[in-house]
KEPABA-689396 format. One record per residue (C-alpha): x, y, z. Coordinates in Angstrom, 2 decimals, padded with zeros to 5 digits. Layout:
BEGIN
{node {X,Y,Z}},
...
This chain:
BEGIN
{node {044.39,014.87,014.89}},
{node {043.58,012.16,012.27}},
{node {040.77,010.12,012.59}},
{node {041.40,006.33,011.78}},
{node {038.76,003.94,010.63}},
{node {039.31,000.55,011.91}},
{node {036.47,-001.15,009.82}},
{node {033.56,-000.45,007.64}},
{node {030.42,-002.38,007.15}},
{node {028.50,-001.96,004.07}},
{node {025.00,-003.37,003.20}},
{node {022.95,-002.98,-000.09}},
{node {019.91,-000.60,000.37}},
{node {018.68,-000.87,-003.18}},
{node {015.98,001.40,-003.58}},
{node {015.17,001.40,000.02}},
{node {015.65,005.05,000.89}},
{node {013.49,006.27,-002.28}},
{node {010.53,004.05,-001.04}},
{node {011.24,005.64,002.67}},
{node {010.89,008.93,001.40}},
{node {007.46,008.37,-000.52}},
{node {006.10,006.62,002.64}},
{node {007.07,009.53,004.77}},
{node {005.94,012.12,002.35}},
{node {002.64,010.50,001.54}},
{node {002.11,010.39,005.32}},
{node {001.17,006.83,004.88}},
{node {001.81,005.26,008.09}},
{node {000.98,008.53,010.07}},
{node {-002.40,008.82,008.74}},
{node {-003.10,004.81,009.43}},
{node {-001.63,005.50,012.98}},
{node {-003.75,008.36,013.65}},
{node {-007.11,006.66,012.34}},
{node {-006.50,002.97,013.56}},
{node {-006.70,002.07,017.34}},
{node {-004.02,-000.13,018.44}},
{node {-004.38,-002.85,020.79}},
{node {-002.36,-001.57,024.14}},
{node {-000.61,-004.80,024.40}},
{node {001.25,-004.32,021.38}},
{node {004.23,-002.45,021.98}},
{node {006.70,-002.46,018.81}},
{node {004.92,-002.59,015.41}},
{node {002.11,000.14,014.84}},
{node {-000.69,-000.26,012.22}},
{node {001.14,002.07,010.14}},
{node {004.50,000.42,010.44}},
{node {002.77,-002.99,009.58}},
{node {001.12,-001.50,006.55}},
{node {004.52,-000.17,005.14}},
{node {005.91,-003.44,005.70}},
{node {002.90,-005.17,004.05}},
{node {003.06,-002.97,000.77}},
{node {007.14,-003.29,000.86}},
{node {006.33,-006.81,000.72}},
{node {004.22,-006.34,-002.28}},
{node {006.68,-004.55,-004.21}},
{node {009.36,-007.15,-003.50}},
{node {007.08,-010.02,-004.58}},
{node {006.68,-011.28,-001.10}},
{node {002.74,-011.62,-001.08}},
{node {002.09,-014.02,001.89}},
{node {002.02,-012.48,005.44}},
{node {004.00,-015.32,007.16}},
{node {007.10,-014.72,004.60}},
{node {007.50,-010.99,005.79}},
{node {009.68,-011.88,008.80}},
{node {011.81,-013.76,006.55}},
{node {012.05,-011.11,004.11}},
{node {012.87,-008.73,006.71}},
{node {015.60,-011.30,008.33}},
{node {017.31,-011.69,004.60}},
{node {016.64,-008.36,003.19}},
{node {017.90,-004.99,004.53}},
{node {014.87,-002.96,002.82}},
{node {012.71,-002.89,005.93}},
{node {015.53,-002.26,008.07}},
{node {016.15,000.96,006.10}},
{node {012.49,002.00,005.79}},
{node {011.53,001.00,009.30}},
{node {014.55,001.28,011.64}},
{node {014.76,-000.21,014.82}},
{node {012.14,-002.80,014.17}},
{node {013.31,-006.49,014.58}},
{node {012.36,-008.85,011.86}},
{node {010.61,-010.97,014.51}},
{node {008.03,-008.11,014.93}},
{node {006.54,-008.51,011.44}},
{node {005.26,-012.07,012.11}},
{node {001.76,-012.82,010.28}},
{node {-000.52,-012.25,013.64}},
{node {000.68,-008.34,013.91}},
{node {000.03,-008.14,010.15}},
{node {-003.19,-009.93,010.18}},
{node {-004.40,-007.71,013.22}},
{node {-003.66,-004.43,011.16}},
{node {-005.78,-005.81,008.23}},
{node {-008.67,-006.59,010.61}},
{node {-008.25,-002.92,011.89}},
{node {-008.13,-001.56,008.36}},
{node {-011.26,-003.55,007.80}},
{node {-013.05,-002.37,010.59}},
{node {-012.30,001.18,009.86}},
{node {-013.03,000.95,006.17}},
{node {-010.59,000.69,003.68}},
{node {-012.30,003.15,001.41}},
{node {-012.30,005.85,004.26}},
{node {-008.60,005.13,004.91}},
{node {-007.88,005.37,001.08}},
{node {-009.60,008.80,000.95}},
{node {-007.55,010.20,003.82}},
{node {-004.21,009.08,002.24}},
{node {-005.44,010.38,-001.13}},
{node {-006.35,013.64,000.18}},
{node {-003.08,014.14,001.69}},
{node {-001.30,012.93,-001.21}},
{node {-003.15,015.44,-003.50}},
{node {-002.17,018.35,-001.14}},
{node {001.42,017.12,-000.78}},
{node {002.32,016.65,-004.19}},
{node {000.13,019.68,-005.46}},
{node {-001.92,017.53,-007.87}},
{node {-004.27,019.51,-009.59}},
{node {-008.03,018.53,-008.98}},
{node {-008.93,019.30,-012.65}},
{node {-006.54,016.54,-013.58}},
{node {-007.38,014.36,-010.86}},
{node {-010.09,011.66,-010.70}},
{node {-010.56,009.40,-007.82}},
{node {-012.48,006.43,-008.84}},
{node {-012.40,002.58,-008.25}},
{node {-015.42,001.77,-010.59}},
{node {-015.18,-001.01,-013.04}},
{node {-017.21,-002.80,-015.43}},
{node {-017.01,-006.66,-016.03}},
{node {-018.85,-009.20,-017.85}},
{node {-019.84,-012.67,-016.34}},
{node {-020.90,-015.92,-017.62}},
{node {-019.71,-016.14,-021.16}},
{node {-018.10,-019.29,-022.50}},
{node {-015.15,-019.84,-024.97}},
{node {-017.49,-019.88,-027.83}},
{node {-018.26,-016.14,-027.48}},
{node {-015.84,-014.07,-029.37}},
{node {-014.07,-011.08,-027.56}},
{node {-015.80,-008.62,-030.26}},
{node {-019.33,-009.80,-029.06}},
{node {-018.49,-009.38,-025.36}},
{node {-017.18,-005.74,-026.01}},
{node {-020.53,-005.11,-028.03}},
{node {-022.74,-006.66,-025.32}},
{node {-020.72,-004.48,-022.64}},
{node {-021.04,-001.13,-024.61}},
{node {-024.55,-001.49,-024.94}},
{node {-025.06,-001.81,-021.15}},
{node {-022.46,001.33,-020.66}},
{node {-024.10,004.96,-020.17}},
{node {-021.26,007.65,-020.75}},
{node {-021.26,010.99,-019.02}},
{node {-022.55,012.39,-022.15}},
{node {-025.48,010.36,-022.43}},
{node {-026.38,011.42,-018.94}},
{node {-026.17,015.01,-019.82}},
{node {-028.98,014.39,-022.35}},
{node {-031.32,012.54,-019.94}},
């Protein structure tokens, strides 16, 4: 018996399957869902799924929360990454609720859990991995101070690891 295909629907998926693979392998949504309490009234979109949607939005230059619904409607990416979730579920109140939950839990704590999982999952050797979010900045300089002068001031206030060993 020969099968007959009467119609074929196609849709562009871009690099959505690749994103989906890496989100899953990084344990992104699972770690967030395991760590953050979800309001029992919320039935469809978990904090992990909302986080995946927001990161995906950033990757596609959708930076405002209220635009994620429209992005989900007009683009197939979220449908591929998070199948079965209607675009209307990505409304900004759900996304803001997720951001509140992340803040309450501690973004640094969540980031560390995800980073630890990724180090294990991708077999990243600890001798080549440094997880540090520190930065150095200068403030209060006017346009009349040159970049070289700013760098000299900044360098004079920095202590290197070599200097710490000598103290």
